[in-house]
C-alpha positions as CSV (number, residue, x, y, z in Angstrom):
1,M,-15.3,-179.9,-14.7
2,I,-13.8,-179.4,-11.2
3,E,-15.4,-180.6,-7.9
4,I,-15.7,-178.3,-5.0
5,Y,-15.5,-179.6,-1.5
6,A,-16.3,-178.0,1.9
7,S,-14.8,-179.6,4.9
8,G,-14.2,-182.8,2.9
9,Q,-17.8,-183.0,1.6
10,L,-18.6,-182.6,-2.1
11,I,-20.9,-179.6,-2.5
12,G,-20.9,-179.2,-6.3
13,H,-19.0,-178.8,-9.5
14,V,-17.8,-175.8,-11.5
15,S,-17.3,-175.4,-15.2
16,L,-14.3,-173.2,-15.4
17,D,-15.0,-171.3,-18.5
18,G,-13.2,-168.1,-17.9
19,F,-9.4,-167.6,-17.3
20,D,-7.2,-164.8,-16.2
21,D,-3.7,-166.1,-16.9
22,G,-1.9,-163.2,-15.3
23,M,-3.8,-163.6,-12.0
24,G,-3.8,-167.4,-12.2
25,V,-7.6,-167.4,-11.7
26,A,-10.2,-169.6,-13.4
27,F,-14.0,-169.1,-12.9
28,G,-17.3,-170.2,-14.1
29,P,-20.8,-171.3,-13.2
30,F,-21.2,-173.3,-10.0
31,H,-23.5,-176.3,-10.0
32,P,-24.5,-177.3,-6.5
33,S,-25.0,-180.8,-5.3
34,A,-27.5,-181.8,-2.6
35,R,-25.0,-181.2,0.2
36,Y,-24.6,-177.6,-0.8
37,A,-27.7,-176.7,1.2
38,E,-25.8,-177.5,4.4
39,V,-23.1,-174.9,3.7
40,R,-25.0,-172.3,1.7
41,P,-25.7,-170.0,4.7
42,S,-21.9,-169.8,5.2
43,I,-21.2,-169.3,1.5
44,T,-23.8,-166.5,1.2
45,A,-22.5,-164.8,4.3
46,A,-19.0,-164.8,2.9
47,T,-20.2,-163.5,-0.5
48,E,-22.1,-160.7,1.2
49,A,-19.0,-159.8,3.3
50,R,-16.8,-159.6,0.2
51,H,-19.4,-157.6,-1.7
52,Q,-19.4,-155.1,1.2
53,R,-15.6,-155.1,1.4
54,R,-15.6,-156.7,4.8
55,L,-13.5,-159.6,5.9
56,D,-15.3,-162.8,4.9
57,T,-15.5,-165.9,7.0
58,N,-12.7,-168.5,6.5
59,L,-14.4,-171.3,4.7
60,D,-12.6,-174.6,4.1
61,L,-13.2,-174.9,0.4
62,E,-11.1,-177.2,-1.8
63,A,-10.9,-177.9,-5.5
64,R,-10.4,-181.4,-6.8
65,T,-10.4,-183.1,-10.2
66,T,-13.1,-185.6,-10.9
67,A,-10.4,-188.3,-10.3
68,G,-10.0,-186.9,-6.7
69,E,-6.7,-185.1,-7.1
70,V,-6.5,-182.0,-4.8
71,I,-5.7,-178.9,-6.9
72,A,-3.2,-176.6,-5.2
73,T,-4.9,-173.3,-4.8
74,S,-4.5,-169.9,-3.1
75,F,-8.2,-169.7,-2.7
76,V,-11.5,-171.2,-3.8
77,Q,-14.6,-169.1,-3.4
78,I,-18.3,-169.3,-4.4
79,D,-20.3,-166.2,-5.1
80,D,-23.9,-166.8,-4.1
81,F,-26.2,-164.1,-2.7
82,A,-29.0,-165.0,-0.3
83,D,-31.4,-162.2,-1.4
84,V,-30.5,-161.9,-5.1
85,D,-31.6,-164.4,-7.6
86,V,-28.4,-165.0,-9.6
87,D,-26.7,-168.2,-10.6
88,P,-23.8,-168.9,-8.3
89,E,-20.2,-168.7,-9.7
90,A,-17.0,-170.2,-8.4
91,T,-13.5,-168.8,-8.6
92,V,-10.3,-170.8,-8.2
93,Q,-6.8,-169.2,-7.9
94,F,-4.4,-172.0,-8.7
95,S,-1.0,-171.9,-7.0
96,D,0.8,-174.6,-9.0
97,R,0.8,-173.6,-12.6
98,A,2.3,-176.9,-13.8
99,Q,-0.4,-178.9,-12.0
100,W,-3.1,-176.6,-13.3
101,L,-1.9,-176.9,-16.9
102,R,-1.9,-180.7,-16.5
103,V,-5.3,-181.1,-14.9
104,S,-7.0,-178.5,-17.1
105,G,-5.5,-179.9,-20.3
106,G,-3.5,-176.8,-20.9
107,A,-6.5,-174.4,-20.6
108,V,-4.8,-171.1,-19.6
């Protein structure tokens, strides 16, 4: 389980169940915490922008281990639509393969 932070505040966890080793990407269901409500409008706006192939807003999302170690990433994004009832999903593109292998237990 990986924690997702927005501007230094924990907004939820992701179970990274899927992996694309060639792209260095892991993804899975996002489980929001209570603080997610504060940033959800920005998350859904960014999701809609990506879906419509427009530039999305630059959100300050960060992935950390449950021990608090910041995971080196190229991007962290949450896909959550405001008007569509789907479970949100998070995607993390790790930029330090050695760190990722260590913190994920070799899952890639």
